[in-house]
C-alpha positions in Angstrom: 122.8 122.2 111.9 120.8 119.6 110.0 117.8 117.8 111.6 117.5 114.0 111.8 114.9 114.2 109.0 117.3 116.1 106.8 120.1 113.6 107.5 117.9 110.6 107.0 115.3 111.7 104.4 114.4 108.2 103.2 113.6 107.1 106.8 111.5 110.2 107.5 109.6 110.2 104.1 105.9 109.2 104.1 105.5 105.6 103.1 102.8 102.9 102.8 103.2 99.4 104.2 100.8 97.3 102.1 101.1 94.1 104.3 99.5 96.0 107.2 97.5 98.6 105.2 99.4 101.3 107.0 100.4 104.9 106.0 103.5 105.6 108.0 105.9 108.5 108.7 108.9 108.3 111.0 109.7 110.8 113.7 112.2 111.0 116.6 109.5 112.6 118.8 108.1 110.3 121.5 104.3 109.8 121.4 102.1 109.1 124.4 102.8 105.7 125.8 99.2 104.4 125.2 99.6 105.0 121.5 102.6 102.7 121.1 101.5 99.3 119.7 104.9 97.8 118.7 108.5 98.1 119.7 111.8 97.0 118.2 115.1 97.0 120.0 118.5 98.0 118.9 120.1 95.6 121.4 123.7 96.4 122.2 125.5 93.2 123.3 129.1 92.2 123.3 130.2 95.2 121.3 127.6 94.6 118.6 123.9 94.7 117.6 121.6 91.8 117.9 119.8 90.9 114.7 117.5 88.0 113.9 116.1 86.1 110.9 113.0 83.8 110.8 111.9 80.8 108.8 110.4 83.1 106.1 113.8 84.7 105.4 113.0 88.1 107.1 115.8 89.9 108.9 114.9 92.2 111.7 115.7 93.7 115.1 114.0 91.8 117.9 110.6 93.2 118.9 106.9 92.9 118.3 103.3 93.8 119.3 102.2 94.9 122.7 99.9 92.6 124.7 97.0 94.0 126.9 98.1 95.9 130.0 101.8 95.4 129.0 104.3 98.2 129.8 106.9 99.1 127.1 109.6 97.5 129.3 107.5 94.3 129.7 106.9 94.2 125.9 110.7 94.6 125.2 111.6 92.0 127.8 109.1 89.4 126.4 110.1 90.0 122.8 113.8 89.8 123.5 113.3 86.5 125.1 111.0 85.1 122.4 113.0 86.3 119.4 116.6 86.5 120.6 117.0 84.5 123.8 118.1 87.8 125.3 117.3 89.9 128.4 117.6 93.6 129.2 120.6 94.7 131.3 120.0 98.5 131.1 117.4 101.1 130.5 115.6 101.8 127.3 116.7 104.8 125.3 114.1 106.3 122.8 115.2 106.4 119.2 112.0 107.1 117.2 108.8 105.6 115.8 106.8 105.2 112.7 103.4 106.9 113.1 101.0 104.4 111.6 97.6 105.4 110.3 95.6 102.3 109.7 93.4 101.9 106.6 91.6 98.9 108.1 88.3 99.6 109.8 89.4 97.8 113.1 92.6 97.3 114.9 94.9 94.3 114.3 94.0 93.2 117.9 91.2 94.7 120.0 93.4 96.2 122.7 95.7 98.1 120.2 95.3 101.8 119.5 93.4 102.6 116.3 93.3 104.3 113.8 96.7 105.9 114.9 99.4 103.9 116.5 103.2 104.1 116.8 105.8 101.4 116.0 108.7 102.5 118.2 112.4 101.7 118.2 114.5 101.9 121.3 118.1 101.1 122.1 119.2 99.1 125.1 122.0 97.1 126.6 121.1 93.4 126.5 122.7 90.0 127.0 122.0 87.0 124.8 122.2 84.0 127.1 119.5 81.6 125.9 117.8 80.3 122.7 114.7 82.2 121.4 111.6 80.7 122.9 109.7 80.9 119.6 106.1 80.7 120.9 103.7 79.0 118.5 101.9 82.3 117.8 105.1 84.3 117.1 107.8 84.4 114.5 109.9 81.3 114.3 113.4 82.7 114.7 116.1 80.5 113.1 119.2 82.8 113.5 120.3 85.3 116.2 123.6 87.1 115.5 125.5 89.8 117.4 127.3 91.8 114.7 129.4 95.0 114.7 127.0 97.9 113.9 128.1 98.3 110.2 127.7 94.5 109.6 124.3 94.6 111.4 123.2 97.3 109.0 124.4 95.3 106.0 122.7 92.2 107.3 119.4 94.1 107.7 119.7 95.9 104.4 120.3 92.6 102.5 116.6 91.8 102.9 114.4 94.8 102.2 112.1 95.0 105.3 110.0 98.0 104.4 110.5 99.2 108.0 113.9 100.6 107.4 115.6 98.8 110.3 119.1 99.1 108.8 118.5 102.9 108.5 117.3 103.0 112.1 120.6 101.5 113.2 122.4 104.2 111.1 120.3 106.8 112.9 121.2 105.2 116.3 124.9 105.4 115.3 124.5 109.1 114.4 122.8 109.8 117.7 125.7 108.1 119.5 123.5 105.2 120.8 125.7 102.5 119.3 
């Protein structure tokens, strides 16, 4: 039987994200909670997956950066509301994470783990029942869609995101999470 890394070699290959000066590598192994700095959500809603776009043209799964003393569930709840006008209706299911090794000498924010952190992806049942709150210090979301999984993948793949979000939805499909 093939491993997830063998089935999704591009997702699991070492990579460099120049915008954050990060050397990354994906794994389905769950790290220690205190090392998770960011979370994105494969939100299952109305038979589809929630995807967003912002005023810069980026397409993404809702999620973002952890605040001080915030639990993963609080982070997910806050980011869903801010970016998708959505809320959790079920538990979080672990998918995987990019292990990020930071080349910068200090963390992006003082409370975040450094020089190693994890950018996690989880799956969860959610409901979209409001507009994104779009706080001034966050992404300005201009579109929230609920698309069938294959259409969500195509939507995410249409704008290269460097984070492989479309491929993560493919992995979630293969794992039976969507």
